[in-house]
C-alpha positions in Angstrom: 16.6 6.4 30.4 13.9 5.2 28.1 14.9 2.2 26.7 13.3 1.6 23.2 12.3 -2.3 23.2 10.5 -2.5 19.6 12.3 -0.5 17.2 9.5 -1.8 15.0 6.6 -0.5 16.5 8.5 2.9 17.4 9.0 3.6 14.4 5.9 3.1 13.0 4.3 4.9 15.7 6.3 7.9 15.1 5.2 7.5 11.3 1.1 7.2 12.1 1.3 10.2 14.7 3.6 11.8 11.6 1.1 11.2 8.9 -2.0 11.8 11.2 -0.2 15.4 12.3 -0.1 15.7 8.6 -3.7 15.3 7.8 -4.3 17.5 10.7 -2.3 20.2 9.4 -3.6 19.4 5.4 -7.1 19.6 6.6 -7.3 22.7 9.2 -9.1 24.7 6.7 -12.3 22.1 6.3 -15.6 23.1 8.4 -16.0 20.4 10.8 -19.4 20.4 11.3 -21.0 18.7 14.5 -22.4 14.6 14.8 -25.8 15.5 13.6 -24.3 17.6 10.3 -21.3 16.9 9.7 -19.0 18.9 7.6 -16.4 18.3 5.0 -13.7 18.0 8.0 -15.1 15.9 10.1 -14.2 12.3 8.8 -10.9 13.5 7.6 -10.0 15.0 11.6 -11.7 11.9 13.1 -9.4 9.4 11.2 -6.6 11.7 11.3 -6.9 11.8 14.9 -7.4 7.7 14.9 -4.0 7.3 13.7 -2.3 9.4 16.1 -4.1 7.6 18.4 -2.8 4.2 17.0 0.8 5.8 16.6 0.7 6.4 20.0 -0.4 2.8 21.2 2.3 2.0 19.3 5.1 4.0 20.5 4.5 3.3 24.1 4.1 -0.4 23.2 7.3 -0.5 22.2 8.7 1.2 25.3 7.4 -1.6 27.0 7.4 -5.2 24.8 10.4 -7.0 23.7 10.4 -6.6 20.0 12.4 -7.0 16.6 14.7 -5.1 15.6 14.8 -3.3 11.8 15.5 -5.3 9.0 18.3 -3.6 6.6 16.5 -2.6 3.5 17.0 -4.5 0.5 17.5 -1.8 -2.3 16.8 -4.6 -5.7 13.6 -6.4 -4.4 11.9 -2.7 -4.4 13.4 -1.6 -7.7 11.3 -4.7 -9.5 8.5 -3.5 -7.4 8.7 -0.1 -9.0 9.1 -1.0 -12.3 6.4 -3.8 -12.1 4.1 -0.2 -11.1 6.0 1.5 -14.1 5.6 -1.5 -16.4 1.9 -1.6 -15.7 1.4 2.2 -16.1 3.2 1.9 -19.9 1.0 -1.0 -20.6 -2.8 -0.8 -19.5 -3.4 -0.5 -22.8 -3.7 -4.1 -23.5 -5.2 -5.2 -19.8 -3.6 -8.7 -20.1 -0.2 -7.7 -21.4 0.3 -5.7 -18.5 -1.3 -7.6 -15.9 1.3 -10.6 -17.2 4.1 -7.9 -17.3 3.5 -7.0 -13.7 3.4 -10.6 -12.3 6.4 -11.8 -14.1 8.3 -8.6 -12.8 7.2 -8.7 -9.8 7.8 -11.9 -9.1 11.9 -11.0 -9.8 11.6 -9.1 -6.2 12.1 -12.4 -4.6 14.6 -15.1 -4.3 12.6 -18.0 -3.7 10.0 -17.2 -7.4 9.8 -20.1 -9.7 9.0 -19.9 -13.1 6.3 -22.3 -13.3 4.4 -20.8 -10.5 5.4 -17.0 -12.0 3.9 -18.4 -15.6 0.7 -19.8 -14.5 -0.1 -17.1 -11.5 0.6 -14.3 -14.4 -2.1 -16.3 -16.9 -4.4 -17.1 -14.4 -4.5 -13.5 -12.7 -4.6 -12.0 -16.5 -7.3 -14.1 -17.5 -9.5 -13.0 -14.0 -8.6 -9.4 -14.5 -10.0 -9.7 -18.2 -13.4 -12.0 -16.8 -13.5 -9.3 -14.1 -13.0 -5.9 -15.8 -13.7 -6.6 -19.6 -17.0 -9.3 -19.5 -18.7 -9.0 -16.3 -18.2 -5.3 -15.6 -17.8 -4.2 -19.0 -15.4 -1.9 -18.8 -13.6 -0.3 -22.0 -10.5 -2.0 -22.2 -8.2 -3.0 -24.9 -7.4 -7.1 -23.7 -4.4 -7.2 -26.1 -2.4 -4.3 -27.2 1.6 -4.0 -28.5 
């Protein structure tokens, strides 16, 4: 009887194999081409086979090397992260406000959250995003929109 010694690696490997096989199936209609004249399916197929190979290595490793068990999923932090993504999508009209909302909402997912660090991070990231996207790259974002 085969015993799984590292459930995290085992299921990660199965997930990689599953995504790789799904990508191979989805891209089966693309022309592959040759090495010197690559078709549109060449890179997706190569990357899909790489995912399958990595998944195979992880799965085999999980049968040979001891590793940690899978921890229970925590729903509340996942909901805060999902809420942060939704708030960003809803608030993207005002870049700085959207970034501040994302940082504050996502920080609520952690039990170790401190308000002073969260506010400093939110303001800092918002300032960097405005500087980078609006001023340096010239993107047509509204900085503050309510």
